[in-house]
Each structure stands twice: as structure tokens, then as C-alpha cells.
N, CA, C and O of each residue as an XYZ file, in Angstrom:
208
protein
N      29.682     -9.437   -332.209
C      28.608    -10.055   -331.450
C      28.239     -9.221   -330.219
O      27.073     -9.152   -329.832
N      29.244     -8.595   -329.614
C      28.970     -7.779   -328.434
C      28.101     -6.582   -328.803
O      27.160     -6.247   -328.084
N      28.416     -5.941   -329.918
C      27.639     -4.785   -330.358
C      26.220     -5.221   -330.716
O      25.254     -4.537   -330.378
N      26.096     -6.344   -331.392
C      24.780     -6.860   -331.755
C      23.955     -7.203   -330.510
O      22.755     -6.930   -330.469
N      24.573     -7.782   -329.526
C      23.888     -8.097   -328.273
C      23.446     -6.853   -327.528
O      22.353     -6.805   -326.965
N      24.319     -5.835   -327.530
C      23.967     -4.584   -326.865
C      22.803     -3.893   -327.581
O      21.910     -3.352   -326.930
N      22.810     -3.908   -328.901
C      21.707     -3.311   -329.659
C      20.407     -4.077   -329.420
O      19.347     -3.466   -329.288
N      20.476     -5.390   -329.365
C      19.287     -6.187   -329.090
C      18.764     -5.922   -327.682
O      17.553     -5.848   -327.474
N      19.654     -5.780   -326.729
C      19.242     -5.476   -325.356
C      18.559     -4.121   -325.287
O      17.543     -3.975   -324.607
N      19.106     -3.121   -325.986
C      18.472     -1.798   -326.008
C      17.114     -1.850   -326.692
O      16.170     -1.190   -326.257
N      17.013     -2.637   -327.765
C      15.735     -2.786   -328.463
C      14.673     -3.380   -327.542
O      13.544     -2.894   -327.485
N      15.046     -4.432   -326.826
C      14.105     -5.070   -325.903
C      13.742     -4.106   -324.780
O      12.580     -4.029   -324.382
N      14.719     -3.375   -324.271
C      14.472     -2.450   -323.172
C      13.472     -1.375   -323.572
O      12.499     -1.130   -322.860
N      13.711     -0.733   -324.713
C      12.871      0.406   -325.091
C      11.542     -0.006   -325.707
O      10.602      0.788   -325.693
N      11.428     -1.209   -326.245
C      10.182     -1.603   -326.898
C       9.294     -2.492   -326.042
O       8.106     -2.622   -326.335
N       9.829     -3.108   -324.994
C       9.018     -4.014   -324.183
C       9.020     -3.640   -322.704
O       7.958     -3.552   -322.089
N      10.198     -3.420   -322.130
C      10.291     -3.246   -320.679
C       9.737     -1.895   -320.247
O       8.900     -1.837   -319.346
N      10.184     -0.812   -320.868
C       9.768      0.525   -320.450
C       8.263      0.738   -320.644
O       7.624      1.254   -319.727
N       7.657      0.372   -321.784
C       6.202      0.542   -321.886
C       5.422     -0.308   -320.883
O       4.369      0.113   -320.404
N       5.928     -1.493   -320.563
C       5.252     -2.336   -319.578
C       5.289     -1.674   -318.203
O       4.279     -1.652   -317.500
N       6.438     -1.137   -317.815
C       6.560     -0.482   -316.512
C       5.679      0.765   -316.468
O       5.023      1.021   -315.459
N       5.657      1.541   -317.549
C       4.818      2.735   -317.573
C       3.340      2.360   -317.514
O       2.550      3.061   -316.880
N       2.964      1.284   -318.155
C       1.578      0.821   -318.070
C       1.205      0.409   -316.661
O       0.112      0.725   -316.191
N       2.102     -0.295   -315.980
C       1.845     -0.689   -314.596
C       1.742      0.526   -313.685
O       0.898      0.560   -312.789
N       2.599      1.530   -313.906
C       2.527      2.751   -313.104
C       1.220      3.495   -313.344
O       0.638      4.051   -312.412
N       0.756      3.506   -314.601
C      -0.500      4.170   -314.909
C      -1.666      3.468   -314.215
O      -2.556      4.126   -313.676
N      -1.665      2.131   -314.226
C      -2.714      1.376   -313.546
C      -2.661      1.633   -312.039
O      -3.702      1.796   -311.401
N      -1.460      1.669   -311.471
C      -1.317      1.926   -310.039
C      -1.799      3.335   -309.689
O      -2.406      3.536   -308.638
N      -1.533      4.305   -310.558
C      -1.988      5.672   -310.314
C      -3.511      5.748   -310.350
O      -4.117      6.425   -309.519
N      -4.125      5.068   -311.294
C      -5.590      5.071   -311.380
C      -6.195      4.425   -310.140
O      -7.165      4.942   -309.585
N      -5.629      3.293   -309.697
C      -6.132      2.630   -308.495
C      -5.959      3.526   -307.276
O      -6.835      3.574   -306.413
N      -4.842      4.232   -307.198
C      -4.605      5.141   -306.076
C      -5.588      6.294   -306.044
O      -6.064      6.665   -304.971
N      -5.904      6.869   -307.195
C      -6.855      7.984   -307.252
C      -8.255      7.504   -306.872
O      -8.968      8.189   -306.138
N      -8.649      6.333   -307.367
C      -9.957      5.782   -306.999
C     -10.010      5.503   -305.497
O     -11.016      5.785   -304.847
N      -8.940      4.958   -304.955
C      -8.885      4.711   -303.517
C      -8.968      5.994   -302.702
O      -9.602      6.021   -301.647
N      -8.336      7.046   -303.181
C      -8.398      8.334   -302.491
C      -9.822      8.880   -302.486
O     -10.286      9.392   -301.467
N     -10.519      8.773   -303.620
C     -11.902      9.245   -303.673
C     -12.803      8.427   -302.747
O     -13.684      8.983   -302.091
N     -12.591      7.118   -302.691
C     -13.378      6.278   -301.792
C     -13.101      6.654   -300.345
O     -14.025      6.722   -299.535
N     -11.847      6.896   -300.014
C     -11.485      7.294   -298.648
C     -12.147      8.609   -298.268
O     -12.673      8.744   -297.163
N     -12.124      9.586   -299.182
C     -12.743     10.886   -298.902
C     -14.248     10.728   -298.732
O     -14.833     11.328   -297.831
N     -14.886      9.924   -299.592
C     -16.333      9.730   -299.493
C     -16.702      9.060   -298.171
O     -17.658      9.472   -297.513
N     -15.951      8.030   -297.779
C     -16.245      7.341   -296.519
C     -16.028      8.274   -295.341
O     -16.804      8.249   -294.385
N     -14.989      9.096   -295.391
C     -14.728     10.041   -294.303
C     -15.848     11.067   -294.193
O     -16.302     11.368   -293.089
N     -16.299     11.607   -295.325
C     -17.377     12.594   -295.281
C     -18.684     11.978   -294.799
O     -19.405     12.600   -294.018
N     -18.998     10.783   -295.242
C     -20.227     10.126   -294.800
C     -20.145      9.809   -293.301
O     -21.129      9.948   -292.573
N     -18.974      9.387   -292.857
C     -18.809      9.087   -291.431
C     -18.949     10.324   -290.559
O     -19.544     10.258   -289.483
N     -18.407     11.456   -291.009
C     -18.509     12.692   -290.231
C     -19.937     13.217   -290.242
O     -20.407     13.732   -289.227
N     -20.635     13.099   -291.360
C     -22.009     13.618   -291.413
C     -22.952     12.746   -290.589
O     -23.904     13.270   -290.010
N     -22.724     11.447   -290.516
C     -23.602     10.595   -289.740
C     -23.298     10.692   -288.242
O     -24.193     10.483   -287.422
N     -22.053     11.005   -287.873
C     -21.718     11.114   -286.448
C     -22.135     12.464   -285.876
O     -22.254     12.598   -284.658
N     -22.361     13.467   -286.723
C     -22.756     14.781   -286.226
C     -24.255     14.853   -285.973
O     -24.720     15.820   -285.370
N     -25.017     13.875   -286.408
C     -26.474     13.890   -286.200
C     -26.837     13.459   -284.805
O     -28.018     13.414   -284.460
């Protein structure tokens, strides 16, 4: 039973937990990149409008 439980735990870990965490990290990375582009755009617009 111990071996069966350990195999089931590994199955759940590799088939459900790890892909879910990687998916969340991918979503967080996409949000971070979009936020960085928005920050750069706002900074450039702010500098160009203040120099006029």
C-alpha cells in the first residue's frame, strides 16, 4: 500500500500539480511583460510631454 500510495502521489504531482504551476508562471510572465511595456510607454509619453 505504501508503494501504491507513493506512485499515486507521483502521478498526481507530475500530471496535475507541475503543469498547473507552470501555467500560472507563464500567465504571470505574460502579465509582467505587458506591464513592463505599459510602464515604458507611460514613461516615454511623460518625458515627451514634459519637454515641450
